[in-house]
N, C-alpha and C positions, 0 to 999 in steps of 0.2 A: 654264462653267468651274465654276464653284461646286455648281451643280447633280451635276456630274459627280463631282466630290467626295464628297458627302452620299451619291448612290447609291453610288459605289465602299467607301464606308465601311460603309453597312449592307449590301452585297453579302457583305464580306468578315467582317462581325461573327459569323456562325455557325460560319467557319470558325475562329476565333480561342478559342470556345468552350471547346473539347477542349483549348488549353493554357491556360484559365484555369484549367478544373477540375481538373487536375493538382496534388495536393499535394506538398509538398515534405516528405514524410516517408512511410514506406511503409506502404500500407493493411494488411498481412498482416505477421507474423513467424512463422517455422516455427524451432522450435530444437531441440536435438537432444544429447546427450553424455555423459557419463561421470560418475558419481555415487555417492561412496560416502556411509554413513549412520551417524552417528557417536552410538549408542544411550547414554541416559544412566547406564546401566547400568555399573558398573566390569568387571566378572565378562564382559563379553558380548564378542564379535568385531565386528568392523565390516565390516557387509555390505557389498559392491559392488553397483552395477548400473548402473541409465542411467535417463535422463529425458526424455521430451518433451514440446514443447507446442506452442499456437498462440496468437499474441495479435493479436487484430484491433485498429487505432487508429482510434479513433472523432473523434480529436484530435490535434495534433501532438505534445501530454501525457497524455493519457489513452486508454487500451482496455480491453477484456475480454479476460482470456485463461484458456485451460483446460492442464491438465499433467497427466501422467500419470508414473508411477516406478516403477521395479521394482528391490528391493534384494535379495537373497541371499546369505546364508552359512552356516556349521555352528551348530547349539544347543547351547550349551554343555551338560555333564555326557552328553550323551547321542550317540549314530551317527546323530542326525536333522540334517534340513535345513530351516532354516526361509527364509521369505520375505514380505517386508512389499510390497504394492501401493499405489498412492496415486492417487487419481479425483478431482479438485479444480478448483474456476474459482471465478474473484473479478477484482477490479479491478485497474489495474494503471497506474504512474505513471511517465512517464519524460524525461527531462532530455537534449534532444535538441541535440548539440556537433558541431562538424565532423568529430570523429574518433573522440569518446566519447559513450557514452549509457549513463550511471548510471541505474538503475528502482528502483523499488520495488513490490511487490504484496501484496495479502492474501488467501489461498485459501482454499476451505472445500469440505469433501465427504467422502469414506471413505478408509477405511483398511481392507486385508484383511492379515490376520496369517496366516501358516499355519506348521504346524507338519508337514511329511511324516514318515511313520513312524507319530507317534502320533496320524494321525489328524482334527486341529485346526485348523478355519479359523475364524476369527472378524471379523465386520466391525462395524465401527465409525465413528463421527462423529472427524475429522481437520480442523486447519486447519491452516495455513502462513503466517507472517509474513517477510518478507525481501525480497532484491532481492539485483543485481548490476552487473556491468558489463559492457556490451561495447565490443568495441573495433573500428571500420571497417577492412575491408583492401579493401573495392570497394563498389561504389553498391550491390549486391545483396548483399555477403556479409559477416559480422562475426564476429570471435571470440569466444565467450562466455568473459571471464578469469576470472572468478569470477561463481558465484552461490552465497548463503550465507544459508539458512532455517533456522530454529526451529520445527520439526515438532513439532507436540502429538497423539499420538495412544495410541492403547492397542497394547500390543506381549504376545506370550505372554510368563508368567512361571513359573515353577516355585515352590511352595512346600509346605512340608509342613502338614498340617492336614484335617479334614473326618474323616469316620467312620472310626476305627481308626489315626487319624494316619499316614495313607498321604497319596502324592506329589499334590497339585491342578495342574494347568496350566492358567491361563488367563489372560486379557489383563487386563493393569495398566497404568495410566497411565503417558507417558512424557514426557517432554521431551527432542528429539532436535535435533542440528544434521546437516541435510544440505548437501554441499557438492557444485557442479555445474561442470565443465568443456565445451565445446562450439563446436559451430558456430551462427550464424543465416542463415537465409535471408530477404530483405527482397523481397515481392512488391506489387508496386502503387505509385500514388503517383508522384513526383516524380525 
């Protein structure tokens, strides 16, 4: 009897490994949604756009995130359209609870600032620091109630100067606020 019990446990152990391997947190989180960009220049319009990101969770509370965003609006003073795109990645720390997941991240990468009609495109370094709050509505779905980020990037600006005191359009450092709202899909894990 004793040998039968030991043999049964040894045979059943490999079947229990997949249960043990399941994580109580999602391995991958895919997020997307609406995102206005509040530029630090008072005379600027607030470009509206989208954001999309993927976070790979290496631990219950730590992961690596990539984020892409696009914001579009009219350029002030001229009949041109301007756009801003961000391509970034970095660490993410999440504080997982039953219904809520607050998190913070620090992302680094590039920003592309473009003024259509003036044929001006500039690509520069960008850094983003912020966080958000996800509200679980299902085991595999959460609502991104809010994401607020400080975004340091260069934006196209117009100034007087140069030879003959003409208009100069060029990148200027800017401290911006990006807000996001959307949906998060949770894949893998338990």
